[in-house]
Structures are given as structure tokens and as C-alpha cells.
Residue, then its C-alpha position, 0 to 999 in steps of 0.5 A: m378640919t375640912s377635907e381637900d377638894p380635888l377641884v380646888d387642888a387642881l386649880v391651885r396646881s394649874t395656877f402654880h404651873v402657869t404662874g411659874v411659866l409666866t414668871r420665868i418668861g417675864a424674868e428672861n425679858d426683865l419683866s416682873l409678873t405684874q409687868l407681864r400681866v399689864l402687857g397681857i391686859l393691854r393686848d386688846r384694850r386701852p383702859r384708863v390708869t385707874e381701871l388698870a390699877a383696879y383690875l390688878g388690885l394696885d393703888k394708883s401710885t403703884m400703877s403709875g410707877l409701873i407705867d413710868r418704868a414701862e414708858r421709859r423702856g418704850l413699851l407703854a404710853r399714856g394718852k387722853n381718852p378720846d371720849d373723856r379728855r380728862a381721863v388718861d388711857v394706857f396703851l401699848t406702843p408698837a415696840g410693846a405690842e411686838l414684845t407682847e406678841r413674842l412673849y405670848g408665843e413663848v407662853q403658848k409654846t411652853l404650855a402646849p405640851s401640857l395641852e397636847h394630850l387633850g382631844t379637840a372636844q376636851r379642849t373645847q370643853l375645858l375652854e368653855l368651863m374656864e370661861t364660865l369660871l372666869e366670868r364670875 
């Protein structure tokens, strides 16, 4: 039997905490966690449908269904890739961008109490460590 790793335990607990916040905020806005992830990914990029599906670990048909539902709500649109006219990009509509920014603000406000006891140096260190961890 292996002993517990306190770092792994802390990562799992932090994931549960953040996922709980995201799930609640998503549900309050009639969005699944996956739909919320899509909006978050599209905040600063315009990926191809296949790239978005791969990033989320979904098959293309599941991704297309998610995009269809978000398109019907006016949150996302599809368009030809400017560099490859055969490829289709996914992007936020103005309404989708507005909702995404509002939701990001809610997430930020909800998570702030968990971070406010950290000093500036600790916040910087945590950010650097998280970025290093997430680069892999």
C-alpha cells in the first residue's frame, strides 16, 4: 500500500474546491461544467472545432453538439478559418463574450476569500508554481 502524498492530496482538494465553484456558477447560468470550460477556452482564442474537441478530450460529434446548443443560445459561432478556408473555427459572439466576462468576475469574487490571506510574494510564487505545473 502506498502512503499518501500531501502535495497530491492538496491538488485534489483544490481541484474539488474550484470545480465546485465552477459547477455552481455554471448551473446558476444554465451551463454545464463542460460548456463553462468551452467559454473559458474561447476567451482569448479562436480554435478549430477539432482542436477544441481534442483539448477537452471529447469526440468531434460531442463537441459539435455542445457548439450547436451554444449557437442556439447566441453564445458561440462558427466561421471559416482565415488561414485555411477548409477549416472551421469556433469563437464567442458578443453575447458570449459578455457572459464569459461576467462569469469570470463571479468566479474571481467567489475564489477571492481563499486567496486573500496570501501576501503578494506568496501569490506570485503560487502563480509561478501553478504555471510550471500546468505547462506539462
